N, C-alpha and C positions, 0 to 999 in steps of 0.2 A: 613671454613679455618681460621687459625690463622695468622694474618698479623702483621709484625713489620715495622714501619716507622721510619727512622733515620733522625733527624733534628728538628729544633725549629722555623722556620720562617713562613712567610705568605704562601709561596709556599707549605710547609709541611702541614700547616693547611688546605689548599685547597685540597691537596691530601687525607688527613685523612677524611675530610668531604665527598669527593666523594667516597672513598673506603668504608666508613661506610654505604653508601646507598645500597651497593651490598648485595644481599641475600646470596652470598657465604661467607661473612665475619661474623664469629661467635665470634671472639676475636681479639682485637687490642691493641697493645702497641705503644707508640711513645717515642723515646729516643732523647733528653730529653723532647720535647714537650713545651707547653706554657699554659698560663691560658685559652686561648680559646679552644685549642685542648682538654684540660682536661674536657671540658663541652660537647663534642660531644658524641652522643649515636649511637649505631648500629641499623640499621633498622630491622635486623633479630630478635633481642632479647631484645633490649632496654638497653643493657649493655654499661656502660660508657668506653670511651677510657682511658687506663691507661698510665699515663706519669711517666717515670722512669728517674731519674737524672743521666744519663750517657752521657758524651760528645760525639758528633759525630766524634771527632778526637781520642777518646780513643778506638782504634780498638781492643786491647785485652779485654777491658771491654765489648764492644759490642758483640764480639765473644763468650765470656763466658756466657753472658745473653742468646744469641741465642742457644748455645749448651744445656743449661738447659731447656729453654722454647720450643725449636724446632718449630719455626714458619713455616708455609707452604710456606710463601713468605715474603721476606724482601725487602722493597722499599727504595732506596737511591736516593735522588735528590739534594744532597749538593755537591758542587765542591771539597772541601777539602778531605772528606773521599774517594770519587771516585778517586781523584788523588793519594791518599795514597795507594790505592789497596785493599779497603774493599771487592770488588767483588771477586777478586782472593782468598783472605783469606777465605771468606765464602764458596766458591765453593770447595776449598780443603777439607773442613769439610763436604761436601755433602749437604750443605744448599742451598735452592733455593733463589736466590737474583736477583733483577732487577736493571740494570744500567750497563754502560760500564765498562769493566775491565781496569786495570791500563794502559795498552798499548793504548787502545782506548781512554781513558780519557785524553791522551796527547793533543788531539785537543783543550782542554781548559787549561790544566795545563801547557802547554808550547806554548806561542804564536809564538815562533821561529819555533818549530816543525810544527805547523799549517800553518804558512806562507810559509815555504819551501815546505811543502806537496802540498799546493795549486799551487805553481809555477811549481812543477814537473808534475802535472796532469792536468793543464789547467783549474783549478777552477778560475772563474773570480774574481780578487782581485786588490787591489791597488799596485802600485810600492812601494817597501819597502826595508829595509835593517835591519840586525841584528848585534848588536855591544856590545862588552864588553869594548871597548876603548872609553873614553870620547871624545878624539879629533876626532876620526873617526866618531863618532855619530854626533858631531858638524858639521863636514865637509859635511856629507850627508844631514843634515838638511839645511845647507846653499844652497846645490844644489836644494832644494825645496823652497828656499827663505823664510824658516821658516814656511811656510804653511803646517802643517803636524800633524799627531797624534803620540804622543810619549807614548809608552806603556811598562809597566813592562812585562817581559817575563812570569813570573809565576803567581800564583793566588794572587789576591789582593782585593777580595770581591767587584769587580766592580769599585774600586776607583783608580786603577793604570793606568789611562789613562789621558793624558793631550792633549786637542785639541788646537792647537796653530795657531795663525793668523800671527805671525811675529817671527823674529829670537830671540828676547829677551825672548818671551814666550817659544820657543823651547829650548833655552839654560837653562832656569830655570827648565823645566821639566826633561831634561837630567841630570842636576846637582842633582836634588832631588833624582833621581833613582840611578845613578851610583856613585856619590860622597858622597852625604849625607846618602845614603843607608837607606832611609826612609822605604823601603819595604823589607829590609833584603835580605835574599838569593833569594827571588822571583825576586829581581831586579838586580841580577848578570849580566843579559843581558838586553838590551833595544831593542825594535822593533820600528822602525820609518816608518810610512806609509805616502804616499802622501795624502794631504787633498782632500777629495771627496765631491763635491757639489751634493746635491740631496735630496731625501726623504728617510728616513730610515724606514724599516719595520722589524718585527721579524718573522722569518720563523721557524716553528717547524715540525720536521719529526720523527715519531715513527719508529724505525728500529728493525729488527730481524736478522741481518747478511746477509740477501738476499733480503729483501723487505722493502720498506718504505711506510708509510701512512701519508698524510699531515694533519696538523691542519689548521684551517682558518687563514686568515691574522690578524695581530694585530700590534699595534704600542706602543712602550714604550716611556717614557719621562725621559731621563737620568739626565739632569741637575737639579740642586737644585731649581733654580728660574724660574719664568714664562718667556716665550719667549725664552726658552732654553739658559738661561744665568747662569753663575756661574759654580762651579766645578761639576764633574761627581759624581753620587751617584749609589747605587744599583738599582735605579728605583723609580720614584716618582708617577707613575701611568701608566695606560695602557687602551686601549679600543680595541674591536674587533666586527665586521670586520672593515677594513679600506676601504675608498672609492677610493683609488688611483689605484686599479687594478681590472679589470674584472676577472672572474674565469679563463677564457682562458689565460689571461695575467699572472695571478698568477701561473698557471700550467707551463707556459713557463719559468718563472723566476726560479721556483723550479727545473725544469729539467736541466736548464743551470748550476745550482750549484750542485745538487745531483748526476746527472749521472756521471760527471767526478770524483766527490768525491768518489762515490761507486766503480768506476773502479779502483781508486787508492788504496782503502782499499783492494779490491780483489788482486791487484798486490802485495801488501805488506803483505798480510795475516793478516789483521786487522779484527777481528770478532766484529763488532759494534752492540751491542744490548742495546737499551735504546733510549733516546731522543737526537737527534742532533738539536741544535738551532743555526743556523747561523744568525748573524746580517747582513742585506743586505741593501746597499745603492742603490737606483734607480737613476742612473746618466744618463746624456744625451747620453753617449756611452754604456749604458746597465747596468744591475745589477752587482754589485761588492760586494764580501763578505768582511766585516770589520774584523770579527773574528768569531771563532766557540765557542760555549758552549756545554758541554757534559751532559747537564741536562735541565730540564724545566726552563724557565725564571721566574723571580720574579720581577714584578707582572703579567707577562703574564698568568701564571697558574691560577691566580685569575679571569681572564676574559675568559679563555678557558673552565675550568671545569664546570661552570654554564651552558654553552651552549652544553656540551657533552651529547649525548643521550645514548651512549654505556655504558655497565658495565665496569668500569675501571679495576676491578680485571681481567676480561677476556682479556682486551687489554694488560695488563702488562704480563700476563701469556703467551699470544701469542707471545709477544716480546721476552720473555725468551726462549720459546720452538721452535721458528722459524716457527710459523704457521700464521703469519700476512697475508699471501696471501689469507687466507680463510675469512678475515674480511674487512669490509668497515667501515670507521669512519662516524658517523652521528652526526650532530650538529643542534641545534634549530636555527631558523631565528632571534631570539631575540638578538639585539646588547647588549653588556655589557661594562660597564665603571668601572674602579677601581681607587680610589683616595687614595694615601698613606698619612697617618698622621705621621709626624716625630717629634722627639725631637728637641728643640731649640739648635742650634749649629751643628747639623748633616749636612754634613758628617764629620765634625771635632769633637771636644770634646763636650760632652753633659752630663747633669746630669740625672741619672736614679732615679727611686723610686717615681715618681709623680703619685698621685691618678687620675684615669681615671673615669670621670663621663659621664652619658648619654647612656651607653651601653644597659641598660635594655629597655629604651624607643625606641631605634633604632631596637632592636630585634623584635618588633611587626610591623615594617614597611613592606609593601608588596614588593616583588621582590627585596629584599635587604639582603645582607649577609656581616657581618664584619669578616674579617679574621685577626687573631692576628699574629703579626710578632715578636715584642719584648715586651712581657708582662709576669708578674708573679703574683701569688696569694699570698697575705700575710694577714692572719687573716680575710678571707672573703672579702678582698678589692683587686681589680685588679690594679696593679701598672705598670708604664713603666719600661722596662728593656732593651731597645735597641735604636739605632738611628732611625730606621724605626719601628714604634710602631703598627700601624693598617693599614689594607687595606680595605677600604669601597667599596664594589662591589654592583652594581645594574644593573638590566636588564629591558628591556621594548620592546614595539612594534617598536620603532624607537630609533636611537642613542640619539636624543635630549631628549626623555623621560627617557632613562637610565641615561643620564647625569644629568638631573634635580633631579631624585631620589637619585643618589649618593651624590650630593652636599647638598640635603635636609638632608640626614642622617649625613653627615659630620658636618653640622651646629648644630647638637644636641649632639655632642661628644666634651668633653673638658678635657684637662689637662694642667697644668702650662707650658707655653712655646710651646704649640702645633703649628705646622707649616705644611702647605700643599700648593701645587701649585693650583692656581685658574683657570688654563687653560688646564686641562687634556681634551683631545679629541677635543679641539678647532680647530685644523688643519683640522679635518674632515668636519667642518661646512662650509668650503668654497664652498662645493658642495650642501649646503642647505639640509643636511640630518637631 
């Protein structure tokens, strides 16, 4: 099979890496890809993955490439092209593509749509309101005493969320979105949710319109600084599985979210094929959905796929074709940890073009894989090209072993201004795992 992957981040590198292991894969392109993706080889024939510089948001350019090359499967796991309708566009041309269509992708592309959908169909979530008026938003935040999450309605690369502890912080967040228009049209409306106390987990379900299959538990680390301080990012690290839920408890949480969600999709004629990724807060009053994502998480993908035993090509085709009911997902018992290395200044302004050292030595370490997020190749030298630069993933017999291996590898990689959180997976060790 010829496979086209759209995107350039660590999530896409992990997808390429796993898809390349399938004996079904005989040719692969990644648009635009990155320096790490360009080094991956197919297990079936040793051919290198070809990276082509076409933006994931250049839908006409992507379609033209696909019409010429005729891939047997296109894989999209980036929020913007999904929200823009790439799946609908490709399907009209008779191309097989994996990911939710534009209507289904609204669960991520519009937090207002998602929140109102959850309220209509009884998906457990926080008390909330949707506002375009600055004063109405302020009044609602006051009713919550300023303890709330202030969110951009549209897509903002994981950065359009302000978690507020008092009214001053809430007002600053609302002003940034509605008055300063920092997020442009994505911030034409603001969603304000009550502050939820508890433990957050990432839930991932592969869907085919009628059936879902669960990935294991994982936990992301959104804030830039240790101990969950500082502004939100796209994700500074993750690990899987989490010790907070038994398998029975996890299944119960998943059903409480997915059963009413699926019923709502059926009622409204939403044909959801792809990954649904709800961020879930485990509160004293039960699990509550913080928000939905319509694609794999990043860096959750980097801890899931090393554990996945199934052939990923077969899973994605089953999702597209509506045959997931024939398949069971299988995962190794080896825990995984991913630590993200970021550029100095991220999630704000940063300087790209820094030379990365140590990648060759890390490539020989056991049970370790470096996934590239924001890198480029220039005259045989790998340089930084993004806020999140690398995701160092390791696995082992125990979570502590995986944790040790990941940070050992991190210590061997360097670029000017490199920053990473020192406490990824630490929350799991309260149970001495």
